[in-house]
C-alpha positions in Angstrom: -10.6 38.9 7.7 -8.2 38.9 10.6 -4.4 39.1 10.8 -2.0 37.2 12.9 -0.5 38.6 16.1 2.0 41.5 15.4 4.8 39.4 16.9 4.3 37.1 13.9 5.7 39.8 11.7 8.9 39.7 13.8 9.0 35.9 13.6 8.5 35.8 9.8 11.0 38.6 9.3 13.7 36.8 11.2 12.8 33.4 9.7 13.0 34.6 6.1 15.9 36.9 6.9 18.2 34.0 8.1 17.0 31.8 5.2 17.7 34.5 2.6 21.0 35.3 4.3 22.6 32.3 2.7 21.3 32.7 -0.8 23.6 35.5 -1.9 26.6 33.9 0.0 26.2 30.6 -1.9 25.6 32.6 -5.2 28.8 34.7 -4.8 30.9 31.6 -3.8 29.6 29.6 -6.8 30.0 32.4 -9.3 33.4 33.3 -7.8 34.6 29.9 -8.7 33.5 30.3 -12.3 34.2 34.0 -13.1 37.4 35.6 -11.9 36.1 39.2 -11.6 33.7 38.0 -8.8 35.6 38.2 -5.5 34.4 35.8 -2.6 35.0 38.8 -0.3 31.8 40.2 -1.7 29.9 37.9 0.6 30.3 40.5 3.5 28.2 42.8 1.4 25.8 40.3 -0.2 24.9 38.6 3.1 23.4 41.7 4.8 21.5 42.5 1.6 20.1 39.0 1.6 19.1 39.3 5.2 17.3 42.6 4.6 15.5 41.2 1.6 14.3 38.3 3.7 13.2 40.6 6.5 11.2 42.6 4.0 9.6 39.5 2.5 8.7 38.2 5.9 6.9 41.5 6.8 5.0 41.5 3.5 4.1 37.9 4.1 2.6 38.8 7.5 0.5 41.6 6.0 -0.7 39.3 3.2 -1.7 36.5 5.5 -5.4 36.6 6.5 -7.9 34.3 8.0 -11.6 34.4 9.0 -14.6 32.4 10.2 -17.5 32.4 7.8 -20.9 30.6 8.3 -19.8 27.6 6.2 -16.0 27.6 5.9 -12.8 28.6 7.6 -10.9 30.8 5.1 -7.2 31.4 4.9 -5.4 33.6 2.3 -1.6 33.7 2.1 1.3 34.2 -0.3 3.2 37.2 -1.6 4.0 36.4 -5.2 1.6 33.5 -5.7 -1.5 34.0 -3.7 -3.3 31.0 -2.2 -6.8 31.1 -0.9 -8.3 28.1 1.0 -11.9 27.6 2.1 -12.0 24.7 4.5 -15.6 23.4 5.1 -16.4 22.7 8.7 -17.6 19.3 7.8 -14.1 18.3 6.8 -12.3 19.7 9.9 -11.2 16.9 12.2 -9.0 18.7 14.8 -8.3 22.2 15.9 -5.1 21.9 17.8 -3.3 24.6 19.9 0.4 24.4 20.7 2.4 26.6 23.0 6.2 26.4 23.5 8.0 27.9 26.5 8.7 31.3 24.8 5.2 31.4 23.3 3.6 30.8 26.7 5.7 33.7 28.2 4.5 36.0 25.4 0.9 34.8 25.5 1.1 33.4 21.9 -0.1 30.1 20.4 0.0 28.1 17.2 -3.4 27.0 15.8 -3.4 24.0 13.4 -6.4 23.1 11.4 -6.5 19.4 10.5 -8.9 17.8 8.1 -9.9 14.1 7.7 -7.8 13.8 4.5 -4.6 12.6 6.3 -1.8 13.7 8.5 -0.8 16.9 6.9 -1.8 20.3 8.4 -4.4 22.0 6.2 -3.8 25.4 7.7 -1.5 26.8 10.4 -1.8 30.1 12.2 1.6 31.0 13.5 1.1 33.0 15.8 -2.1 34.3 17.4 -2.8 35.4 20.9 -3.8 32.8 23.5 -7.3 34.2 23.8 -7.7 34.3 20.0 -6.5 30.7 19.8 -9.1 29.6 22.4 -11.8 31.6 20.6 -11.0 30.0 17.2 -10.8 26.5 18.7 -14.2 26.9 20.4 -16.1 28.5 17.5 -14.8 26.1 14.9 -15.6 23.1 17.1 -19.1 24.5 17.6 -19.7 25.1 13.9 -18.3 21.7 13.0 -20.7 20.1 15.5 -23.6 22.0 14.0 -22.7 20.8 10.5 -22.6 17.3 11.7 -25.9 17.6 13.5 -27.6 19.1 10.4 -26.2 16.3 8.3 -27.4 13.6 10.7 -30.9 15.1 10.9 -31.0 15.3 7.1 -30.0 11.7 6.8 -32.4 10.6 9.5 -35.2 12.5 7.8 -34.4 10.9 4.4 -34.3 7.4 6.0 -37.8 8.0 7.6 -39.3 9.0 4.3 -37.7 6.2 2.3 -39.9 3.3 1.2 -39.2 0.1 3.2 -37.8 -1.7 0.1 -34.1 -2.4 -0.5 -32.2 -1.7 -3.6 -33.2 -5.1 -5.1 -36.9 -4.5 -4.6 -37.2 -7.0 -1.6 -39.2 -6.1 1.4 -37.3 -5.1 4.5 -38.5 -4.9 8.1 -40.5 -1.7 8.8 -39.6 0.0 12.0 -41.9 2.5 13.7 -40.2 5.5 15.3 -39.9 5.0 19.1 -41.4 7.5 21.5 -37.9 8.7 22.2 -37.1 9.4 18.6 -36.6 13.1 19.3 -33.7 12.3 21.6 -30.2 13.0 20.2 -28.9 10.2 18.2 -25.6 10.0 20.0 -25.0 6.9 22.1 -27.0 6.5 25.3 -25.3 8.0 28.3 -26.1 8.2 32.0 -28.4 11.0 33.3 -25.6 13.3 34.3 -23.7 12.7 31.0 -26.8 13.2 28.9 -27.5 16.5 30.7 -23.9 17.7 30.1 -24.0 16.6 26.4 -24.0 19.7 24.1 -25.3 22.0 26.8 -24.4 25.7 26.8 -22.7 27.6 29.6 -25.3 30.3 29.9 -24.5 33.7 28.5 -21.1 32.7 27.3 -22.6 30.5 24.7 -19.8 28.0 24.8 -20.1 24.2 24.9 -19.5 23.0 28.4 -16.5 20.8 28.8 -17.0 17.7 30.9 -13.9 16.5 32.8 -13.4 12.7 32.3 -9.8 12.0 33.5 -6.8 13.8 35.0 -3.3 12.3 35.3 -2.4 12.6 39.0 1.1 13.4 40.2 1.7 9.8 41.4 0.4 8.3 38.1 2.6 10.8 36.1 5.7 9.6 38.0 4.8 6.0 37.5 4.2 6.5 33.9 7.5 8.3 33.5 9.5 5.6 35.2 7.8 2.6 33.7 7.7 3.6 30.1 10.4 4.2 27.5 10.5 6.7 24.6 12.4 5.7 21.5 13.1 9.4 21.0 15.4 9.2 24.0 17.9 7.0 22.0 18.2 9.8 19.4 18.6 12.4 22.1 21.4 10.3 23.8 23.1 9.8 20.4 23.0 13.6 19.8 24.5 14.3 23.3 27.3 11.8 22.6 28.2 13.4 19.2 27.9 16.9 20.7 30.3 16.2 23.5 32.2 13.0 22.5 35.4 13.7 24.4 33.6 14.6 27.6 31.4 11.6 27.5 34.3 9.2 26.8 36.2 10.8 29.8 33.1 10.3 32.0 32.9 6.6 31.0 36.6 6.1 31.7 36.3 7.8 35.1 33.3 5.7 36.1 35.0 2.5 35.0 38.3 3.0 36.8 37.0 2.0 40.3 36.0 -1.4 38.7 39.4 -2.0 37.0 38.9 0.1 33.9 41.9 1.7 32.0 43.4 5.0 33.2 43.1 6.3 29.7 42.5 5.1 26.2 45.5 3.3 24.8 46.9 2.5 28.3 44.8 -0.5 29.3 44.7 -4.3 29.0 42.1 -6.4 27.3 40.5 -7.1 30.7 40.3 -3.4 31.5 38.9 -2.6 28.1 36.2 -5.2 28.6 35.3 -3.6 31.9 35.2 -0.2 30.2 32.9 -1.6 27.6 30.5 -3.1 30.1 30.5 0.1 32.3 30.0 2.3 29.3 27.0 0.2 28.1 25.4 0.5 31.5 26.0 4.2 31.6 24.6 4.6 28.1 21.4 2.7 29.1 21.1 4.7 32.3 21.5 8.1 30.5 19.0 7.1 27.8 16.5 5.9 30.4 16.8 9.2 32.4 16.3 11.2 29.2 13.2 9.0 28.5 11.9 9.7 32.0 12.4 13.5 31.6 10.8 13.5 28.1 7.7 11.5 29.3 7.3 13.7 32.4 7.5 16.9 30.3 5.2 15.6 27.6 2.3 14.3 29.8 2.6 16.9 32.7 -0.9 18.0 33.8 -2.6 15.7 31.3 -6.4 16.2 31.3 -9.0 14.5 29.2 -12.5 16.0 28.8 -15.5 15.9 26.5 -17.0 18.7 24.5 -20.0 17.6 22.5 -19.1 14.5 20.5 -15.3 15.1 20.8 -12.7 14.1 23.4 -10.5 17.0 24.2 -7.2 17.0 26.1 -4.4 19.2 27.3 -0.9 18.2 28.3 2.7 19.4 28.5 5.2 21.2 30.8 7.6 23.0 28.4 5.3 22.9 25.4 1.6 23.0 26.2 -0.6 21.1 23.8 -4.4 21.2 23.4 -6.0 18.8 21.0 -9.1 16.7 20.3 -10.1 13.2 19.4 -13.2 13.1 17.3 -15.4 10.2 18.4 -16.7 9.4 15.0 -13.1 9.1 13.7 -12.1 6.5 16.3 -11.3 3.2 14.5 -10.1 1.0 17.4 -9.2 1.2 21.1 -6.1 -0.4 22.6 -5.2 -1.2 26.2 -1.4 -1.1 26.3 0.9 -2.2 29.2 4.5 -3.4 29.7 5.8 -5.9 32.2 6.5 -3.2 34.9 3.0 -1.7 34.5 1.4 -5.1 34.7 3.4 -5.9 37.8 2.1 -2.8 39.7 -1.5 -3.2 38.2 -1.5 -0.3 35.8 -2.2 0.1 32.1 -2.8 2.8 29.5 -5.6 3.4 26.9 -4.9 4.6 23.3 -7.3 5.2 20.5 -6.6 4.9 16.8 -8.3 7.6 14.6 -8.7 7.9 10.8 -6.2 10.4 9.4 -4.4 12.8 11.7 -2.9 12.0 15.0 -0.6 14.3 17.0 1.2 11.5 18.8 2.9 10.5 15.6 2.5 11.0 11.8 -0.4 8.6 12.0 -3.5 8.5 14.2 -2.3 7.0 17.5 -3.4 9.1 20.5 -3.3 8.6 24.2 -6.7 8.9 25.9 -5.5 7.7 29.3 -1.7 7.6 29.6 -1.8 5.5 32.8 -4.4 4.4 35.3 -5.3 1.4 37.5 -5.8 -1.7 35.4 -9.4 -2.2 36.5 -10.2 1.5 35.7 -8.7 1.3 32.2 -10.7 -1.8 31.4 -13.8 0.0 32.7 -13.0 2.9 30.4 -12.7 0.5 27.5 -16.0 -1.1 28.2 -17.8 2.2 28.6 -16.1 3.6 25.4 -16.8 0.7 23.1 -19.6 -1.3 24.8 -17.4 -4.4 24.4 -18.4 -7.4 26.4 -15.9 -9.0 28.7 -13.7 -11.1 26.3 -12.9 -14.8 26.7 -9.7 -15.2 24.8 -8.9 -18.1 22.5 -5.2 -19.0 22.4 -3.3 -20.3 19.4 -2.6 -24.0 19.3 0.4 -25.4 21.2 2.0 -26.0 17.8 2.6 -22.2 17.7 4.7 -22.4 20.9 7.0 -25.0 19.3 7.3 -22.7 16.3 8.5 -19.8 18.6 10.9 -22.2 20.3 12.6 -23.0 17.0 12.6 -19.4 15.9 14.3 -18.1 19.1 16.7 -21.0 19.0 17.9 -19.8 15.6 18.2 -16.3 16.9 20.3 -17.6 19.8 22.5 -19.5 17.4 23.1 -16.4 15.3 24.1 -14.5 18.5 26.7 -17.2 19.4 28.0 -17.3 15.8 28.4 -13.5 15.9 30.3 -13.6 19.2 32.5 -16.4 17.8 33.3 -14.2 14.8 34.2 -11.3 17.1 36.7 -13.4 19.0 38.4 -14.4 15.8 39.3 -10.8 15.0 39.8 -9.4 18.5 41.7 -10.3 21.7 38.4 -11.5 23.3 38.2 -15.2 24.2 35.8 -17.7 25.6 33.2 -17.2 22.9 31.3 -20.3 24.2 30.1 -18.3 27.2 27.6 -16.6 24.8 25.7 -19.9 24.7 24.0 -18.8 27.9 21.5 -17.1 25.6 19.9 -20.5 24.9 18.7 -20.5 28.5 16.4 -17.6 27.6 14.8 -19.4 24.6 12.2 -21.6 26.4 10.8 -18.7 28.6 10.8 -16.3 25.7 8.8 -18.8 23.5 6.4 -19.4 26.4 5.8 -15.8 27.2 5.1 -14.9 23.6 2.6 -17.7 23.3 0.7 -17.0 26.5 0.2 -13.4 25.7 -1.5 -14.1 22.3 -5.2 -14.4 22.1 -8.3 -13.3 20.2 -12.0 -13.0 20.9 -14.8 -12.9 18.3 -17.6 -11.1 20.0 -21.1 -10.1 18.8 -20.1 -6.5 18.0 -16.3 -6.4 18.4 -13.2 -8.3 17.5 -10.6 -8.2 20.3 -6.9 -9.1 19.6 -4.2 -9.4 22.2 -0.5 -9.8 21.5 2.9 -8.8 22.8 4.9 -9.3 26.0 7.2 -6.3 26.3 4.4 -4.1 25.2 1.2 -6.1 25.4 -1.6 -4.6 23.3 -5.3 -5.6 23.6 -7.1 -4.0 20.7 -10.9 -3.7 20.5 -12.1 -3.2 16.9 -15.8 -2.7 16.2 -16.9 -4.7 13.2 -18.1 -1.7 11.3 -14.6 -0.2 11.4 -13.0 -3.1 9.7 -11.7 -2.3 6.2 -10.0 -5.6 5.2 -9.4 -9.0 6.8 -6.6 -10.9 5.1 -5.1 -14.3 5.8 -1.3 -14.5 5.5 0.8 -17.7 5.6 4.6 -18.0 5.5 6.3 -21.0 4.1 6.8 -22.4 7.6 3.2 -21.7 8.6 2.0 -23.6 5.5 4.0 -26.6 6.5 2.4 -26.6 10.0 -1.1 -25.8 8.8 -1.1 -22.4 10.5 -2.1 -18.9 9.4 -2.1 -15.3 10.7 -5.2 -13.0 10.3 -4.4 -9.3 9.6 -7.3 -6.9 10.5 -7.0 -3.5 9.0 -9.0 -0.4 9.7 -9.1 3.1 8.1 -6.5 4.5 10.4 -3.5 5.9 8.6 -1.0 4.3 10.9 -1.2 1.8 13.7 0.7 1.4 17.0 4.4 1.0 16.4 3.6 0.5 12.7 2.0 -2.8 13.4 -1.5 -3.8 12.1 -3.6 -5.8 14.7 -2.9 -9.4 13.8 -4.2 -12.8 15.1 -1.0 -14.9 15.0 -0.5 -18.6 14.3 -3.9 -20.1 14.5 -5.1 -23.1 12.6 -6.0 -22.3 9.0 -9.6 -23.5 9.5 -10.0 -21.2 12.6 -8.5 -18.3 10.6 -11.1 -18.9 7.8 -13.9 -19.1 10.4 -12.9 -15.7 12.0 -12.6 -14.2 8.5 -16.1 -15.2 7.4 -17.6 -14.3 10.8 -16.0 -10.9 10.6 -17.3 -10.2 7.1 -20.8 -11.4 8.1 -21.0 -9.3 11.3 -19.5 -6.3 9.5 -22.4 -6.2 7.1 -24.9 -6.6 10.0 -23.2 -3.8 12.0 -23.3 -1.5 9.0 -27.0 -2.1 8.5 -27.7 -1.5 12.2 -25.7 1.7 12.3 -27.3 3.0 9.1 -30.7 2.4 10.7 -30.0 3.7 14.1 -27.7 6.6 13.0 -25.3 5.6 15.7 -21.8 7.0 16.3 -20.9 3.6 17.8 -18.8 5.0 20.7 -19.9 6.4 23.9 -18.1 9.3 25.6 -19.1 8.1 29.1 -15.8 7.6 31.1 -17.3 8.0 34.6 
């Protein structure tokens, strides 16, 4: 069994020391309020004692934490008072992720996280090991995981070959002779160069060779940073505002003065305060946008996607370096994602949805290609899934009328809200807010024209969204449930929405792929076709022992 890096002892000592520092302080203050003999001044003595006790506990925890690689499992033992021993079978391991912050990179340390297919929680975390040890663990665990999967696949294939060609009901089924190429690996067919690279060893090093598939160039990184928006930037901007409220307000007042804003709060007119509000809103949006640009740039700096065996592996990050993997057999769906700016310049991104863990969020959404030329992304999608070029079916024109009514109601609510504000403030001319009705027809049209679906032979393709258009490719064998949903308004119009759910723990922006507002008959046809082709796809995969996805990005 191995121990963590010696600097981990310092980390645990300080961590538990500062945590335990507060325990005696709180205890003395609480007991001091109940019992008169206990003086709150004792905290000056109790706090150092708590800190020392925490430091001692952290050091003992370090010496009691052990890990090791065995032929069948990755073992972790931890705990001081209550010992916990975990044996993680390689067949259950989904990801071996390596994270490095700025300080960790300077010290040559890394955090190794072992993720299993059971969900989004980390099964085991090694905090910290040396960078070389992290790479060794990542490589060896991936190799052993791949070997377990190969043995399982060969055993299932051998069992299928010796089974009698009779189904569970005693009916005859089609007998298939093994092809001359039956000895070839059962992974999806690749080109000659990809097949040669697949699962080859790099000579004496004995490591699986990594095939490079995609790298985010500097120009693409800048385009991605300036044409995307991160919701985390809103939280960051809010934090900055509360951290330096007076300075931010003074900055807003100073920038509004050249346009007629007040000289100071409490010294302006209603017009100057209106100017201050508009300028402050513009400044807030600008600051949030710049924070989003910086966050995206730092997150996806030097993004590289590669392939090792049957897994996609990637590295990214400027301040915090991240190395992770995307197991091919866990991929549930593939989504091409693009916003209006990216569509305007001819770019798009490619995301994959996996079952269980995903580092991009608490669910399974992961970026395979952050940004690339639109044609290249679609080629990646076709190579990855084997999907045929889709010919989208649009919802009926009745759906556009529904969106027109819906957005008209939203505009009416906005005008009513502005009217209410003018009743309790000095603001006037509430009727100017009615200009929002001018945006209703184009909004309804844009929502309608960006909806579509395609029922292919092997895949269901769903397109939706204008501000963030998502085109999701779902293999039939990945579908878990297909449900038809109808609101009270849809029932009156004879429309329905079809929700297609996979085994992923979380979908993009918490939205399940949905075919919106089609005729009820069409929804039922897609539902029955999906169920029928799901069964066919499952039978074909069981017979061919197919992963279903190709790792050919070239």
